[in-house]
C-alpha positions as CSV (number, residue, x, y, z in Angstrom):
1,M,5.5,-82.4,-33.2
2,R,5.5,-78.8,-34.3
3,L,8.1,-77.0,-36.2
4,F,8.1,-73.2,-36.1
5,A,10.3,-71.2,-38.7
6,R,11.0,-67.8,-40.0
7,D,12.4,-68.1,-43.5
8,D,14.6,-65.4,-45.0
9,Q,14.2,-66.8,-48.5
10,R,17.9,-66.5,-49.4
11,I,19.7,-68.8,-51.6
12,P,22.8,-70.6,-50.4
13,L,26.1,-69.5,-52.1
14,S,27.6,-72.8,-52.9
15,A,27.0,-75.7,-50.6
16,R,27.5,-78.0,-46.7
17,A,27.1,-81.5,-42.1
18,L,29.0,-80.6,-39.8
19,G,27.0,-77.5,-38.9
20,L,28.1,-78.7,-35.8
21,A,30.0,-75.9,-34.5
22,A,27.0,-74.0,-33.6
23,V,28.5,-70.8,-32.7
24,L,31.9,-71.0,-31.7
25,F,34.2,-68.2,-30.7
26,A,33.3,-65.6,-28.4
27,A,34.4,-63.6,-31.5
28,C,30.8,-64.4,-32.7
29,S,29.6,-61.4,-30.7
30,S,26.0,-60.6,-30.6
31,P,24.7,-57.8,-32.7
32,A,22.4,-55.3,-31.6
33,P,18.9,-56.7,-31.0
34,R,16.6,-56.3,-34.1
35,E,12.9,-55.7,-34.5
36,R,11.1,-59.0,-34.9
37,P,7.4,-60.2,-35.0
38,P,6.2,-61.9,-31.8
39,H,7.3,-65.6,-31.8
40,P,4.5,-68.2,-31.7
41,P,3.9,-70.1,-28.4
42,L,6.6,-72.2,-27.4
43,A,6.9,-75.2,-25.0
44,S,9.7,-76.7,-23.0
45,G,11.6,-79.3,-25.2
46,D,11.0,-77.2,-28.5
47,L,14.2,-77.0,-30.6
48,L,15.2,-73.8,-31.9
49,F,17.4,-73.5,-34.9
50,L,19.2,-70.3,-35.9
51,D,21.0,-68.8,-38.8
52,L,23.7,-67.0,-36.8
53,D,25.3,-63.8,-37.6
54,C,28.8,-64.4,-36.5
55,G,31.0,-64.2,-39.6
56,E,33.0,-66.6,-41.7
57,L,32.8,-69.5,-39.2
58,C,29.0,-69.6,-39.2
59,D,29.1,-69.2,-42.8
60,A,31.4,-72.0,-43.2
61,I,29.2,-74.3,-41.0
62,E,26.2,-73.5,-43.2
63,E,28.2,-74.0,-46.4
64,V,29.4,-77.4,-45.8
65,T,26.3,-78.7,-44.1
66,L,24.2,-77.7,-47.1
67,E,26.9,-79.4,-49.4
68,Q,27.2,-82.7,-47.3
69,L,23.2,-83.1,-47.0
70,G,22.6,-82.0,-50.6
71,V,19.7,-79.6,-49.9
72,P,19.3,-75.8,-51.0
73,G,18.4,-74.8,-47.5
74,P,17.8,-73.6,-44.8
75,R,21.0,-72.2,-43.7
76,L,21.5,-73.3,-40.1
77,S,24.4,-72.8,-37.9
78,H,22.9,-73.3,-34.3
79,V,20.5,-75.3,-32.3
80,G,19.2,-75.2,-28.6
81,I,16.3,-76.6,-26.5
82,V,13.6,-74.1,-25.3
83,E,12.7,-73.8,-21.6
84,V,9.7,-72.1,-20.7
85,E,9.2,-71.1,-16.9
86,R,5.9,-72.5,-15.7
87,A,5.1,-69.6,-13.4
88,S,6.0,-66.8,-15.6
89,G,5.9,-68.1,-18.9
90,A,9.4,-66.6,-19.7
91,A,11.3,-68.5,-22.5
92,S,15.0,-69.4,-22.5
93,L,17.3,-71.3,-24.6
94,L,19.3,-74.2,-23.1
95,E,22.4,-74.2,-25.4
96,A,26.1,-75.2,-25.8
97,W,27.5,-71.7,-26.3
98,P,31.1,-70.7,-25.7
99,P,32.5,-71.3,-23.1
100,R,30.0,-73.8,-21.6
101,V,26.3,-75.2,-21.7
102,V,24.2,-72.1,-20.5
103,R,20.6,-70.7,-20.2
104,T,20.2,-67.8,-22.3
105,P,17.0,-65.5,-22.5
106,L,15.2,-66.2,-25.8
107,A,15.3,-62.4,-26.8
108,A,19.2,-62.5,-26.5
109,A,19.4,-65.8,-28.4
110,L,17.3,-64.5,-31.3
111,A,19.3,-61.2,-31.4
112,R,22.4,-63.3,-32.4
113,A,20.6,-64.3,-35.7
114,R,20.5,-62.8,-39.0
115,S,17.7,-60.2,-39.9
116,G,15.2,-62.6,-41.5
117,G,17.1,-65.7,-40.3
118,R,15.5,-69.1,-40.0
119,Y,14.1,-70.5,-36.8
120,P,12.5,-73.9,-37.1
121,V,11.4,-75.4,-33.8
122,P,10.4,-79.1,-33.6
123,A,8.5,-79.8,-30.4
124,L,9.8,-82.7,-28.4
125,D,9.3,-83.1,-24.9
126,E,9.7,-81.5,-21.5
127,R,12.2,-84.3,-20.6
128,A,14.5,-82.9,-23.3
129,A,14.6,-79.6,-21.4
130,E,15.2,-81.4,-18.1
131,A,18.0,-83.4,-19.5
132,A,19.6,-80.2,-21.0
133,R,19.3,-78.6,-17.6
134,R,21.5,-81.4,-16.0
135,R,24.1,-80.4,-18.6
136,L,24.4,-76.7,-17.5
137,G,28.0,-75.8,-16.9
138,I,29.6,-78.5,-19.2
139,P,32.5,-76.9,-21.3
140,Y,31.9,-76.1,-24.9
141,D,33.5,-78.2,-27.3
142,D,35.5,-76.3,-30.0
143,D,37.0,-79.7,-31.4
144,F,33.6,-81.2,-32.1
145,L,34.6,-84.6,-30.8
146,A,32.4,-87.3,-29.2
147,G,33.0,-88.5,-25.6
148,N,35.6,-85.9,-24.6
149,G,33.6,-84.4,-21.7
150,R,32.6,-81.3,-23.8
151,L,29.7,-80.4,-25.7
152,Y,28.8,-78.5,-29.0
153,C,25.2,-77.2,-29.8
154,S,24.1,-80.2,-31.9
155,E,25.8,-82.7,-29.3
156,L,24.0,-81.3,-26.6
157,V,20.6,-81.7,-28.4
158,H,21.6,-85.3,-29.3
159,E,22.5,-86.2,-25.7
160,A,19.3,-84.4,-24.2
161,T,16.8,-85.9,-26.6
162,G,18.2,-89.5,-27.2
163,R,17.6,-88.8,-30.9
164,F,19.3,-87.8,-34.1
165,R,22.0,-89.9,-35.7
166,P,25.7,-88.8,-36.0
167,R,27.1,-88.7,-39.6
168,P,30.8,-88.6,-40.9
169,M,31.7,-84.8,-40.7
170,V,32.7,-83.0,-43.8
171,F,34.6,-79.6,-43.8
172,G,34.3,-78.4,-47.5
173,R,36.0,-79.1,-50.8
174,P,39.8,-78.6,-50.8
175,G,40.7,-75.1,-51.7
176,S,37.2,-73.8,-50.9
177,P,36.6,-70.8,-48.7
178,A,34.8,-73.0,-46.2
179,R,37.6,-75.4,-46.0
180,A,40.2,-72.7,-45.4
181,T,38.0,-71.3,-42.6
182,W,37.8,-74.7,-41.0
183,E,41.7,-75.3,-41.5
184,R,42.5,-72.1,-39.8
185,H,40.0,-73.0,-36.9
186,F,41.7,-76.4,-36.2
187,R,45.3,-75.2,-36.7
188,G,44.4,-72.8,-33.9
189,R,43.4,-75.7,-31.9
190,G,46.5,-77.5,-32.5
191,R,44.9,-80.5,-34.3
192,P,43.9,-81.7,-37.8
193,V,40.6,-81.1,-39.3
194,P,38.6,-84.1,-38.0
195,E,37.2,-85.1,-41.6
196,G,35.1,-88.1,-41.5
197,E,34.7,-88.4,-37.8
198,P,31.1,-88.8,-36.4
199,G,29.3,-85.7,-35.6
200,L,25.9,-83.8,-35.7
201,S,24.8,-80.7,-37.3
202,P,21.8,-78.2,-36.9
203,L,20.7,-78.8,-40.4
204,G,21.0,-82.6,-40.1
205,I,18.9,-82.4,-36.7
206,Y,16.4,-80.2,-38.4
207,L,16.0,-82.5,-41.4
208,E,15.5,-85.6,-39.2
209,A,13.1,-83.7,-36.7
210,R,11.0,-82.4,-39.7
211,A,10.3,-86.1,-40.8
212,L,9.3,-87.2,-37.2
213,P,5.7,-88.4,-36.6
214,G,3.3,-85.4,-36.0
215,A,5.9,-82.8,-37.2
216,A,4.5,-79.7,-38.8
217,V,6.1,-76.4,-39.9
218,R,5.3,-72.8,-39.3
219,R,7.3,-69.8,-40.1
220,W,7.6,-66.5,-38.6
């Protein structure tokens, strides 16, 4: 298993698992594409992790995930599964991105990330891409609940790979900016913050994938 990454070397502000909400809101509109060095060779089934540039919600995802898992980094708020077309070699990202599970050209997916953002990629198996393709069109899950017929980014990876364990979700310390962001989000959804319910996060998946047999890390 290979992991590829580009590391921005930033230090997280305070702390965060639920990096679940991979991207949320269409309000997380894509910034203009940035100049980036060529990515290393990718294969179908690789996992691509991103530090998204979508404002306070992505920041809240990263903060609470770092706090929950007790690590200094990386800051990760989204994950998807790479698909490489055999004939052309064109790479796309199979991802749960509002409003549904979609196939996104790799360049467009990378353009959403912060300049110098982090992109670890553990190589899994072509079967992961096949399983993700079968889920194209499933609605995006803004509530981050298991078994409700919708998917958020980390949940898609969990279902498509059959790997990675759910953990009790956390949404920040009371009174913290991250907690306030999550409270506004779920108030808008008409439901309480699902504190302690099982869920997955990009950072949690990354830390597990990094420890799998044969895993190696590259950065770009």
